[in-house]
N, CA, C and O atoms as CSV, one atom per row, in Angstrom:
chain,resi,resn,atom,element,x,y,z
A,1,MET,N,N,-8.704,-32.994,0.523
A,1,MET,CA,C,-7.610,-33.569,0.276
A,1,MET,C,C,-6.585,-32.661,0.762
A,1,MET,O,O,-6.455,-31.437,0.779
A,2,LYS,N,N,-5.709,-33.933,1.258
A,2,LYS,CA,C,-4.306,-33.589,2.130
A,2,LYS,C,C,-3.437,-33.451,1.347
A,2,LYS,O,O,-3.282,-33.994,0.253
A,3,GLN,N,N,-2.628,-32.477,2.043
A,3,GLN,CA,C,-1.617,-31.939,1.311
A,3,GLN,C,C,-0.117,-32.694,1.811
A,3,GLN,O,O,-0.105,-33.146,2.956
A,4,SER,N,N,0.957,-32.812,1.087
A,4,SER,CA,C,2.055,-33.210,2.093
A,4,SER,C,C,2.627,-32.558,3.035
A,4,SER,O,O,2.465,-31.342,2.930
A,5,SER,N,N,3.427,-32.999,4.196
A,5,SER,CA,C,3.487,-32.078,5.269
A,5,SER,C,C,4.721,-31.487,5.067
A,5,SER,O,O,5.820,-31.939,5.386
A,6,ASN,N,N,4.391,-30.157,4.364
A,6,ASN,CA,C,5.170,-28.961,4.032
A,6,ASN,C,C,5.176,-28.379,5.608
A,6,ASN,O,O,4.252,-28.229,6.408
A,7,LEU,N,N,6.471,-28.144,5.697
A,7,LEU,CA,C,6.768,-27.409,7.091
A,7,LEU,C,C,6.574,-25.792,6.739
A,7,LEU,O,O,7.324,-25.209,5.956
A,8,VAL,N,N,5.622,-25.239,7.328
A,8,VAL,CA,C,5.020,-23.791,7.280
A,8,VAL,C,C,5.150,-23.036,8.659
A,8,VAL,O,O,4.834,-23.402,9.790
A,9,LEU,N,N,5.776,-21.745,8.157
A,9,LEU,CA,C,6.047,-20.873,9.323
A,9,LEU,C,C,5.117,-19.925,9.092
A,9,LEU,O,O,5.069,-19.320,8.021
A,10,CYS,N,N,4.236,-19.698,10.148
A,10,CYS,CA,C,3.264,-18.254,10.372
A,10,CYS,C,C,3.654,-17.574,11.398
A,10,CYS,O,O,3.735,-18.017,12.543
A,11,ILE,N,N,3.929,-16.403,11.019
A,11,ILE,CA,C,4.181,-14.989,12.011
A,11,ILE,C,C,3.032,-14.160,12.037
A,11,ILE,O,O,2.466,-13.733,11.031
A,12,ASP,N,N,2.628,-13.896,13.476
A,12,ASP,CA,C,1.660,-12.874,13.523
A,12,ASP,C,C,1.472,-12.479,14.683
A,12,ASP,O,O,1.151,-13.339,15.504
A,13,ASP,N,N,1.591,-11.217,15.087
A,13,ASP,CA,C,1.506,-10.607,16.518
A,13,ASP,C,C,-0.132,-11.007,17.361
A,13,ASP,O,O,-0.233,-11.083,18.586
A,14,GLU,N,N,-1.163,-11.198,16.495
A,14,GLU,CA,C,-2.356,-11.447,16.982
A,14,GLU,C,C,-2.572,-13.224,17.162
A,14,GLU,O,O,-2.742,-14.009,16.229
A,15,LEU,N,N,-2.507,-13.570,18.651
A,15,LEU,CA,C,-2.443,-14.538,18.987
A,15,LEU,C,C,-3.308,-15.473,18.574
A,15,LEU,O,O,-2.930,-16.565,18.149
A,16,VAL,N,N,-4.550,-15.119,18.666
A,16,VAL,CA,C,-5.951,-15.982,18.345
A,16,VAL,C,C,-5.907,-16.072,16.758
A,16,VAL,O,O,-6.079,-17.175,16.240
A,17,GLY,N,N,-5.718,-15.125,16.090
A,17,GLY,CA,C,-5.193,-15.615,14.691
A,17,GLY,C,C,-4.335,-16.287,14.261
A,17,GLY,O,O,-4.622,-16.987,13.290
A,18,LEU,N,N,-3.211,-16.331,14.706
A,18,LEU,CA,C,-2.078,-17.322,14.566
A,18,LEU,C,C,-2.589,-18.922,14.932
A,18,LEU,O,O,-2.505,-19.936,14.239
A,19,GLN,N,N,-3.176,-18.716,16.365
A,19,GLN,CA,C,-3.866,-20.145,16.625
A,19,GLN,C,C,-4.808,-20.780,15.945
A,19,GLN,O,O,-5.101,-21.949,16.191
A,20,VAL,N,N,-5.262,-20.218,15.209
A,20,VAL,CA,C,-6.296,-20.350,14.070
A,20,VAL,C,C,-5.887,-20.895,12.866
A,20,VAL,O,O,-6.279,-21.905,12.282
A,21,ARG,N,N,-5.006,-20.045,12.569
A,21,ARG,CA,C,-3.983,-20.117,11.341
A,21,ARG,C,C,-3.597,-21.738,11.441
A,21,ARG,O,O,-4.079,-22.591,10.696
A,22,LYS,N,N,-2.829,-21.944,12.290
A,22,LYS,CA,C,-2.254,-23.112,12.838
A,22,LYS,C,C,-2.782,-24.363,12.518
A,22,LYS,O,O,-2.281,-25.221,11.791
A,23,ILE,N,N,-4.246,-24.400,13.361
A,23,ILE,CA,C,-4.990,-25.157,13.649
A,23,ILE,C,C,-5.406,-25.670,12.078
A,23,ILE,O,O,-5.128,-26.792,11.654
A,24,LEU,N,N,-6.008,-24.796,11.429
A,24,LEU,CA,C,-6.504,-24.653,10.241
A,24,LEU,C,C,-5.149,-25.545,9.136
A,24,LEU,O,O,-5.386,-26.600,8.548
A,25,LEU,N,N,-3.889,-24.864,9.082
A,25,LEU,CA,C,-3.030,-25.509,8.438
A,25,LEU,C,C,-2.574,-26.933,8.709
A,25,LEU,O,O,-2.054,-27.642,7.848
A,26,GLU,N,N,-2.837,-27.358,10.150
A,26,GLU,CA,C,-2.411,-28.760,10.311
A,26,GLU,C,C,-3.616,-29.608,10.156
A,26,GLU,O,O,-3.545,-30.814,9.917
A,27,ARG,N,N,-4.559,-29.049,10.278
A,27,ARG,CA,C,-5.866,-29.965,9.824
A,27,ARG,C,C,-5.700,-30.214,8.261
A,27,ARG,O,O,-6.255,-31.238,7.863
A,28,ALA,N,N,-4.986,-29.402,7.241
A,28,ALA,CA,C,-5.115,-29.448,5.983
A,28,ALA,C,C,-3.574,-30.453,5.588
A,28,ALA,O,O,-3.134,-30.706,4.467
A,29,GLY,N,N,-3.127,-30.785,6.664
A,29,GLY,CA,C,-1.653,-31.647,6.366
A,29,GLY,C,C,-0.490,-30.974,6.769
A,29,GLY,O,O,0.497,-31.693,6.926
A,30,TYR,N,N,-0.342,-29.600,7.004
A,30,TYR,CA,C,0.953,-29.156,7.189
A,30,TYR,C,C,1.497,-29.403,8.673
A,30,TYR,O,O,0.805,-29.735,9.636
A,31,ARG,N,N,2.698,-29.205,8.664
A,31,ARG,CA,C,3.329,-28.961,9.838
A,31,ARG,C,C,3.662,-27.535,9.977
A,31,ARG,O,O,4.066,-26.874,9.020
A,32,VAL,N,N,3.486,-27.024,11.232
A,32,VAL,CA,C,3.071,-25.516,11.315
A,32,VAL,C,C,4.305,-24.976,12.610
A,32,VAL,O,O,4.382,-25.638,13.645
A,33,LEU,N,N,4.844,-24.237,12.486
A,33,LEU,CA,C,5.901,-23.349,13.273
A,33,LEU,C,C,5.345,-22.007,13.354
A,33,LEU,O,O,5.065,-21.521,12.258
A,34,THR,N,N,5.025,-21.010,14.764
A,34,THR,CA,C,4.359,-20.174,14.762
A,34,THR,C,C,5.552,-19.154,15.581
A,34,THR,O,O,6.404,-19.574,16.364
A,35,ALA,N,N,5.354,-17.746,15.174
A,35,ALA,CA,C,6.196,-16.998,16.053
A,35,ALA,C,C,5.199,-15.993,16.171
A,35,ALA,O,O,4.188,-16.070,15.472
A,36,GLN,N,N,5.421,-14.731,17.253
A,36,GLN,CA,C,4.381,-13.525,17.442
A,36,GLN,C,C,5.227,-12.250,17.112
A,36,GLN,O,O,4.843,-11.096,17.305
A,37,ASP,N,N,6.371,-12.604,16.613
A,37,ASP,CA,C,6.755,-11.213,16.181
A,37,ASP,C,C,7.674,-11.494,15.218
A,37,ASP,O,O,8.024,-12.660,15.033
A,38,GLY,N,N,8.190,-10.444,14.472
A,38,GLY,CA,C,9.361,-10.479,13.780
A,38,GLY,C,C,10.705,-11.559,13.812
A,38,GLY,O,O,11.017,-12.626,13.282
A,39,PRO,N,N,11.289,-10.576,14.782
A,39,PRO,CA,C,12.814,-11.559,15.261
A,39,PRO,C,C,12.426,-12.443,15.548
A,39,PRO,O,O,13.035,-13.216,14.809
A,40,SER,N,N,11.504,-13.286,16.399
A,40,SER,CA,C,11.468,-14.669,16.643
A,40,SER,C,C,11.094,-15.685,15.698
A,40,SER,O,O,11.467,-16.858,15.723
A,41,GLY,N,N,10.184,-15.042,14.705
A,41,GLY,CA,C,10.068,-15.691,13.425
A,41,GLY,C,C,11.314,-15.712,12.584
A,41,GLY,O,O,11.459,-16.775,11.980
A,42,LEU,N,N,12.166,-14.893,12.407
A,42,LEU,CA,C,13.360,-14.919,11.788
A,42,LEU,C,C,14.273,-15.784,12.272
A,42,LEU,O,O,14.835,-16.521,11.462
A,43,GLU,N,N,14.607,-15.873,13.685
A,43,GLU,CA,C,14.980,-17.129,14.365
A,43,GLU,C,C,14.750,-18.353,14.020
A,43,GLU,O,O,15.588,-19.235,13.832
A,44,LEU,N,N,13.434,-18.431,13.918
A,44,LEU,CA,C,12.683,-20.128,13.508
A,44,LEU,C,C,12.971,-20.174,12.027
A,44,LEU,O,O,13.198,-21.314,11.624
A,45,PHE,N,N,13.026,-19.109,11.007
A,45,PHE,CA,C,13.345,-19.131,9.777
A,45,PHE,C,C,14.600,-19.532,9.273
A,45,PHE,O,O,14.818,-20.211,8.269
A,46,TYR,N,N,15.434,-19.024,10.104
A,46,TYR,CA,C,16.970,-19.543,9.714
A,46,TYR,C,C,17.203,-20.887,10.325
A,46,TYR,O,O,17.995,-21.640,9.757
A,47,ALA,N,N,16.660,-21.234,11.313
A,47,ALA,CA,C,17.329,-22.695,12.177
A,47,ALA,C,C,16.640,-24.079,11.572
A,47,ALA,O,O,17.020,-25.211,11.869
A,48,ASN,N,N,15.479,-23.746,10.604
A,48,ASN,CA,C,14.646,-24.692,10.088
A,48,ASN,C,C,14.269,-24.961,8.650
A,48,ASN,O,O,14.231,-23.903,8.023
A,49,PRO,N,N,13.962,-26.077,7.876
A,49,PRO,CA,C,13.769,-26.199,6.597
A,49,PRO,C,C,12.277,-25.646,6.530
A,49,PRO,O,O,11.269,-26.352,6.478
A,50,ILE,N,N,12.323,-24.155,6.541
A,50,ILE,CA,C,10.953,-23.929,6.243
A,50,ILE,C,C,10.446,-23.620,4.787
A,50,ILE,O,O,11.034,-22.838,4.041
A,51,GLU,N,N,9.324,-24.289,4.457
A,51,GLU,CA,C,9.170,-24.281,2.779
A,51,GLU,C,C,8.339,-23.372,2.345
A,51,GLU,O,O,8.167,-23.163,1.145
A,52,ALA,N,N,7.548,-22.538,3.579
A,52,ALA,CA,C,6.568,-21.510,2.889
A,52,ALA,C,C,6.161,-20.591,4.460
A,52,ALA,O,O,5.976,-21.002,5.606
A,53,VAL,N,N,6.143,-19.601,4.033
A,53,VAL,CA,C,5.703,-18.509,5.168
A,53,VAL,C,C,4.476,-18.045,4.991
A,53,VAL,O,O,4.038,-18.016,3.841
A,54,VAL,N,N,3.693,-17.601,6.044
A,54,VAL,CA,C,2.372,-16.866,5.976
A,54,VAL,C,C,2.692,-15.806,7.134
A,54,VAL,O,O,2.663,-16.086,8.332
A,55,LEU,N,N,3.052,-14.348,6.520
A,55,LEU,CA,C,3.456,-13.353,7.452
A,55,LEU,C,C,2.539,-12.380,7.350
A,55,LEU,O,O,2.155,-11.985,6.249
A,56,ASP,N,N,2.096,-11.895,8.478
A,56,ASP,CA,C,1.410,-10.804,8.912
A,56,ASP,C,C,1.906,-9.572,8.558
A,56,ASP,O,O,3.094,-9.506,8.875
A,57,TYR,N,N,1.508,-8.584,8.043
A,57,TYR,CA,C,2.317,-7.271,7.794
A,57,TYR,C,C,2.164,-6.358,8.794
A,57,TYR,O,O,3.159,-5.647,8.929
A,58,SER,N,N,1.065,-6.076,9.710
A,58,SER,CA,C,1.079,-5.265,10.564
A,58,SER,C,C,1.565,-5.795,11.879
A,58,SER,O,O,0.737,-6.426,12.536
A,59,MET,N,N,2.894,-5.630,12.426
A,59,MET,CA,C,3.318,-5.942,13.650
A,59,MET,C,C,3.792,-4.835,14.450
A,59,MET,O,O,3.993,-3.755,13.895
A,60,PRO,N,N,4.026,-5.001,15.886
A,60,PRO,CA,C,4.607,-3.969,16.433
A,60,PRO,C,C,6.296,-4.119,16.342
A,60,PRO,O,O,6.790,-5.241,16.454
A,61,GLY,N,N,7.071,-3.040,16.153
A,61,GLY,CA,C,8.501,-3.609,16.237
A,61,GLY,C,C,9.140,-3.762,14.984
A,61,GLY,O,O,9.985,-2.973,14.560
A,62,MET,N,N,8.700,-4.880,14.324
A,62,MET,CA,C,9.661,-5.064,13.110
A,62,MET,C,C,7.835,-5.320,11.975
A,62,MET,O,O,7.220,-6.348,12.261
A,63,HIS,N,N,7.299,-4.547,11.039
A,63,HIS,CA,C,6.590,-5.218,10.261
A,63,HIS,C,C,6.873,-6.159,9.191
A,63,HIS,O,O,8.005,-6.484,8.832
A,64,GLY,N,N,5.645,-6.627,8.646
A,64,GLY,CA,C,6.114,-7.821,7.673
A,64,GLY,C,C,6.924,-7.680,6.770
A,64,GLY,O,O,7.666,-8.628,6.511
A,65,GLY,N,N,7.026,-6.413,6.000
A,65,GLY,CA,C,7.771,-5.936,5.032
A,65,GLY,C,C,9.479,-6.038,5.326
A,65,GLY,O,O,10.314,-6.443,4.518
A,66,GLU,N,N,9.736,-5.541,6.744
A,66,GLU,CA,C,10.992,-6.025,7.289
A,66,GLU,C,C,11.339,-7.372,7.092
A,66,GLU,O,O,12.212,-7.792,6.334
A,67,VAL,N,N,10.653,-7.974,7.770
A,67,VAL,CA,C,10.778,-9.719,7.829
A,67,VAL,C,C,11.127,-10.141,6.390
A,67,VAL,O,O,12.189,-10.682,6.083
A,68,ALA,N,N,10.181,-9.857,5.583
A,68,ALA,CA,C,10.274,-10.305,4.130
A,68,ALA,C,C,11.480,-10.045,3.421
A,68,ALA,O,O,11.878,-10.856,2.584
A,69,VAL,N,N,12.263,-8.724,3.734
A,69,VAL,CA,C,13.275,-8.321,3.314
A,69,VAL,C,C,14.469,-9.240,3.601
A,69,VAL,O,O,15.257,-9.716,2.784
A,70,ARG,N,N,14.439,-9.394,4.974
A,70,ARG,CA,C,15.872,-10.434,5.794
A,70,ARG,C,C,15.222,-12.002,5.333
A,70,ARG,O,O,16.083,-12.882,5.349
A,71,MET,N,N,14.221,-12.331,5.042
A,71,MET,CA,C,13.885,-13.835,4.501
A,71,MET,C,C,14.285,-14.055,3.108
A,71,MET,O,O,14.646,-15.174,2.742
A,72,ARG,N,N,14.231,-12.823,2.127
A,72,ARG,CA,C,14.750,-13.091,1.064
A,72,ARG,C,C,16.337,-12.979,0.968
A,72,ARG,O,O,17.072,-13.698,0.292
A,73,GLN,N,N,16.579,-12.274,1.515
A,73,GLN,CA,C,18.225,-12.151,1.462
A,73,GLN,C,C,19.072,-13.426,2.319
A,73,GLN,O,O,20.281,-13.609,2.176
A,74,ALA,N,N,18.205,-14.245,3.215
A,74,ALA,CA,C,18.585,-15.451,3.627
A,74,ALA,C,C,18.403,-16.534,2.727
A,74,ALA,O,O,19.338,-17.187,2.265
A,75,LYS,N,N,16.868,-16.782,2.405
A,75,LYS,CA,C,16.420,-17.886,1.471
A,75,LYS,C,C,15.558,-17.664,0.221
A,75,LYS,O,O,14.574,-18.346,-0.064
A,76,PRO,N,N,15.979,-16.754,-0.408
A,76,PRO,CA,C,15.073,-16.456,-1.805
A,76,PRO,C,C,14.431,-17.430,-2.329
A,76,PRO,O,O,13.713,-17.140,-3.286
A,77,GLN,N,N,14.480,-18.795,-1.905
A,77,GLN,CA,C,13.672,-19.660,-2.958
A,77,GLN,C,C,12.295,-19.954,-2.068
A,77,GLN,O,O,11.328,-20.559,-2.531
A,78,VAL,N,N,12.361,-19.464,-0.810
A,78,VAL,CA,C,11.135,-19.722,0.203
A,78,VAL,C,C,9.957,-19.021,-0.210
A,78,VAL,O,O,10.122,-17.801,-0.230
A,79,PRO,N,N,8.898,-19.390,-0.521
A,79,PRO,CA,C,7.723,-18.887,-1.053
A,79,PRO,C,C,7.024,-17.984,0.602
A,79,PRO,O,O,6.960,-18.498,1.719
A,80,ILE,N,N,6.616,-16.624,0.222
A,80,ILE,CA,C,6.034,-15.875,1.187
A,80,ILE,C,C,4.714,-15.244,0.954
A,80,ILE,O,O,4.600,-14.322,0.146
A,81,LEU,N,N,3.746,-15.691,1.610
A,81,LEU,CA,C,2.422,-15.352,1.603
A,81,LEU,C,C,2.106,-14.063,2.482
A,81,LEU,O,O,2.199,-14.294,3.688
A,82,LEU,N,N,1.788,-12.889,2.186
A,82,LEU,CA,C,1.924,-11.737,3.118
A,82,LEU,C,C,0.298,-11.510,3.646
A,82,LEU,O,O,-0.488,-11.097,2.793
A,83,LEU,N,N,0.003,-11.660,4.440
A,83,LEU,CA,C,-1.393,-11.251,5.204
A,83,LEU,C,C,-1.531,-9.907,5.620
A,83,LEU,O,O,-0.590,-9.300,6.132
A,84,SER,N,N,-2.666,-9.396,5.428
A,84,SER,CA,C,-2.876,-7.753,5.933
A,84,SER,C,C,-4.176,-7.752,6.021
A,84,SER,O,O,-4.887,-8.284,5.168
A,85,ALA,N,N,-4.733,-7.008,7.318
A,85,ALA,CA,C,-5.949,-6.512,7.180
A,85,ALA,C,C,-6.439,-5.204,6.171
A,85,ALA,O,O,-7.539,-4.952,5.680
A,86,TYR,N,N,-5.298,-4.588,6.101
A,86,TYR,CA,C,-5.412,-3.493,4.747
A,86,TYR,C,C,-5.208,-4.015,3.495
A,86,TYR,O,O,-4.408,-4.863,3.099
A,87,MET,N,N,-6.381,-3.135,2.715
A,87,MET,CA,C,-6.269,-3.292,1.288
A,87,MET,C,C,-5.307,-2.513,0.711
A,87,MET,O,O,-4.922,-1.540,1.360
A,88,GLY,N,N,-4.691,-2.790,-0.690
A,88,GLY,CA,C,-3.686,-1.995,-1.300
A,88,GLY,C,C,-2.395,-1.373,-0.642
A,88,GLY,O,O,-2.166,-0.190,-0.388
A,89,LEU,N,N,-1.591,-2.524,-0.429
A,89,LEU,CA,C,-0.346,-2.018,0.050
A,89,LEU,C,C,0.572,-1.589,-1.029
A,89,LEU,O,O,0.170,-1.668,-2.190
A,90,SER,N,N,1.713,-1.162,-0.786
A,90,SER,CA,C,2.304,-0.320,-1.742
A,90,SER,C,C,3.105,-1.586,-2.546
A,90,SER,O,O,3.419,-2.656,-2.023
A,91,THR,N,N,3.348,-1.193,-3.924
A,91,THR,CA,C,4.031,-2.212,-4.709
A,91,THR,C,C,5.188,-2.300,-4.245
A,91,THR,O,O,5.545,-3.476,-4.180
A,92,GLU,N,N,6.098,-1.426,-3.815
A,92,GLU,CA,C,7.295,-2.058,-3.216
A,92,GLU,C,C,7.320,-2.989,-2.136
A,92,GLU,O,O,8.378,-3.535,-1.823
A,93,LEU,N,N,6.202,-3.230,-1.511
A,93,LEU,CA,C,6.033,-4.201,-0.453
A,93,LEU,C,C,5.720,-5.483,-0.858
A,93,LEU,O,O,6.323,-6.523,-0.595
A,94,THR,N,N,4.566,-5.295,-1.629
A,94,THR,CA,C,4.116,-6.355,-2.425
A,94,THR,C,C,4.852,-7.479,-3.622
A,94,THR,O,O,4.588,-8.586,-4.091
A,95,ALA,N,N,5.744,-6.603,-3.742
A,95,ALA,CA,C,7.061,-6.894,-4.789
A,95,ALA,C,C,8.263,-7.990,-4.115
A,95,ALA,O,O,9.110,-8.631,-4.737
A,96,LEU,N,N,7.969,-7.949,-2.395
A,96,LEU,CA,C,8.892,-8.566,-1.758
A,96,LEU,C,C,8.548,-10.076,-1.734
A,96,LEU,O,O,9.334,-11.022,-1.676
A,97,VAL,N,N,7.106,-10.091,-1.795
A,97,VAL,CA,C,6.413,-11.458,-1.330
A,97,VAL,C,C,6.276,-12.072,-2.418
A,97,VAL,O,O,6.780,-11.511,-3.391
A,98,ASP,N,N,5.618,-13.312,-2.639
A,98,ASP,CA,C,5.199,-14.190,-3.479
A,98,ASP,C,C,3.567,-13.836,-4.051
A,98,ASP,O,O,3.196,-13.625,-5.205
A,99,LEU,N,N,2.710,-13.862,-2.670
A,99,LEU,CA,C,1.400,-13.473,-2.790
A,99,LEU,C,C,1.025,-12.770,-1.638
A,99,LEU,O,O,1.609,-12.761,-0.554
A,100,TYR,N,N,-0.474,-11.910,-2.114
A,100,TYR,CA,C,-0.861,-11.178,-0.958
A,100,TYR,C,C,-2.115,-11.186,-0.626
A,100,TYR,O,O,-2.857,-10.959,-1.582
A,101,MET,N,N,-2.835,-11.431,0.754
A,101,MET,CA,C,-4.018,-11.513,0.631
A,101,MET,C,C,-4.495,-10.578,1.731
A,101,MET,O,O,-3.626,-9.976,2.361
A,102,THR,N,N,-5.893,-10.367,2.065
A,102,THR,CA,C,-6.434,-9.505,2.948
A,102,THR,C,C,-6.789,-10.681,3.857
A,102,THR,O,O,-7.098,-11.753,3.338
A,103,LYS,N,N,-6.758,-10.521,5.376
A,103,LYS,CA,C,-6.902,-11.239,6.434
A,103,LYS,C,C,-8.696,-11.697,6.112
A,103,LYS,O,O,-9.113,-12.751,6.593
A,104,GLY,N,N,-9.432,-10.989,5.454
A,104,GLY,CA,C,-10.874,-11.106,5.651
A,104,GLY,C,C,-11.307,-11.938,4.117
A,104,GLY,O,O,-12.447,-12.037,3.661
A,105,GLU,N,N,-10.076,-12.461,3.534
A,105,GLU,CA,C,-10.620,-13.605,2.459
A,105,GLU,C,C,-10.797,-14.934,2.922
A,105,GLU,O,O,-11.245,-15.801,2.171
A,106,GLY,N,N,-10.433,-15.201,4.284
A,106,GLY,CA,C,-10.753,-16.565,4.875
A,106,GLY,C,C,-9.911,-17.668,4.375
A,106,GLY,O,O,-9.112,-17.648,3.439
A,107,ALA,N,N,-10.217,-18.590,5.131
A,107,ALA,CA,C,-9.508,-19.809,5.112
A,107,ALA,C,C,-9.153,-20.727,3.803
A,107,ALA,O,O,-8.052,-21.168,3.475
A,108,PRO,N,N,-10.479,-20.889,3.124
A,108,PRO,CA,C,-10.302,-21.635,1.757
A,108,PRO,C,C,-9.462,-20.760,0.881
A,108,PRO,O,O,-8.833,-21.385,0.027
A,109,VAL,N,N,-9.294,-19.400,0.890
A,109,VAL,CA,C,-8.563,-18.971,-0.058
A,109,VAL,C,C,-6.970,-19.007,0.466
A,109,VAL,O,O,-6.059,-19.196,-0.340
A,110,LEU,N,N,-6.733,-18.812,1.855
A,110,LEU,CA,C,-5.358,-19.022,2.656
A,110,LEU,C,C,-4.977,-20.630,2.116
A,110,LEU,O,O,-3.929,-20.799,1.492
A,111,LEU,N,N,-5.664,-21.494,2.328
A,111,LEU,CA,C,-5.075,-22.852,1.863
A,111,LEU,C,C,-5.091,-22.842,0.490
A,111,LEU,O,O,-4.219,-23.647,0.166
A,112,GLU,N,N,-5.700,-22.284,-0.711
A,112,GLU,CA,C,-5.537,-22.268,-1.863
A,112,GLU,C,C,-4.195,-21.678,-2.592
A,112,GLU,O,O,-3.354,-22.171,-3.344
A,113,LYS,N,N,-4.413,-20.275,-1.958
A,113,LYS,CA,C,-2.999,-19.764,-2.197
A,113,LYS,C,C,-1.720,-20.408,-1.707
A,113,LYS,O,O,-0.700,-20.382,-2.396
A,114,LEU,N,N,-1.767,-20.938,-0.617
A,114,LEU,CA,C,-0.553,-21.453,0.184
A,114,LEU,C,C,-0.189,-22.860,-0.789
A,114,LEU,O,O,0.947,-23.258,-1.047
A,115,GLY,N,N,-1.464,-23.472,-1.235
A,115,GLY,CA,C,-1.114,-24.755,-1.956
A,115,GLY,C,C,-0.610,-24.306,-3.295
A,115,GLY,O,O,0.377,-24.915,-3.708
A,116,SER,N,N,-1.015,-23.522,-3.917
A,116,SER,CA,C,-0.532,-23.097,-5.252
A,116,SER,C,C,0.842,-22.515,-5.012
A,116,SER,O,O,1.585,-22.777,-5.958
A,117,LEU,N,N,1.344,-21.907,-4.188
A,117,LEU,CA,C,2.660,-21.176,-3.799
A,117,LEU,C,C,3.775,-22.449,-3.603
A,117,LEU,O,O,4.799,-22.513,-4.283
A,118,LEU,N,N,3.414,-23.446,-2.569
A,118,LEU,CA,C,4.068,-24.554,-2.842
A,118,LEU,C,C,4.085,-25.653,-4.138
A,118,LEU,O,O,5.082,-26.334,-4.377
A,119,GLN,N,N,3.078,-25.712,-4.784
A,119,GLN,CA,C,3.162,-26.038,-5.981
A,119,GLN,C,C,4.365,-25.742,-7.177
A,119,GLN,O,O,5.070,-26.486,-7.859
A,120,LEU,N,N,4.195,-24.054,-7.041
A,120,LEU,CA,C,5.328,-23.279,-7.701
A,120,LEU,C,C,6.449,-23.901,-7.279
A,120,LEU,O,O,6.994,-24.657,-8.083
A,121,VAL,N,N,6.838,-23.787,-6.396
A,121,VAL,CA,C,8.329,-24.140,-5.752
A,121,VAL,C,C,8.813,-25.576,-6.138
A,121,VAL,O,O,9.921,-25.828,-6.611
A,122,SER,N,N,7.743,-26.558,-5.845
A,122,SER,CA,C,7.909,-27.819,-6.302
A,122,SER,C,C,8.392,-28.008,-7.825
A,122,SER,O,O,9.092,-28.963,-8.162
A,123,THR,N,N,8.004,-27.123,-8.614
A,123,THR,CA,C,8.275,-27.343,-10.431
A,123,THR,C,C,9.242,-26.384,-10.534
A,123,THR,O,O,9.731,-26.496,-11.658
A,124,ARG,N,N,9.777,-25.477,-9.915
A,124,ARG,CA,C,11.095,-24.693,-10.055
A,124,ARG,C,C,12.442,-25.401,-10.194
A,124,ARG,O,O,13.476,-24.743,-10.304
């Protein structure tokens, strides 16, 4: 099932994971921009009509929570899916984002969660 070509921003300092996610999302019909750190991710976020964000939590310099706070201040309507290798992030952190999943949950779960986030936004 092809999605409409929503523009998704993926931010992850782990290049292999980032590239795999980009290929996965593009195959599912999304247009994808990528960044390997928070500051460059924020630049792309501010400069483009991003419709959803897939954001890694654990990154050097600026972690996903800090990035999410700035995104919320700029464009509160854009849904954020936070990815983490860690289970049980704090409620303060998970409250900043629309959905949270661990990296181990895999591609089908990522596609399903992203699809449901974009559907929520289109019905708002």
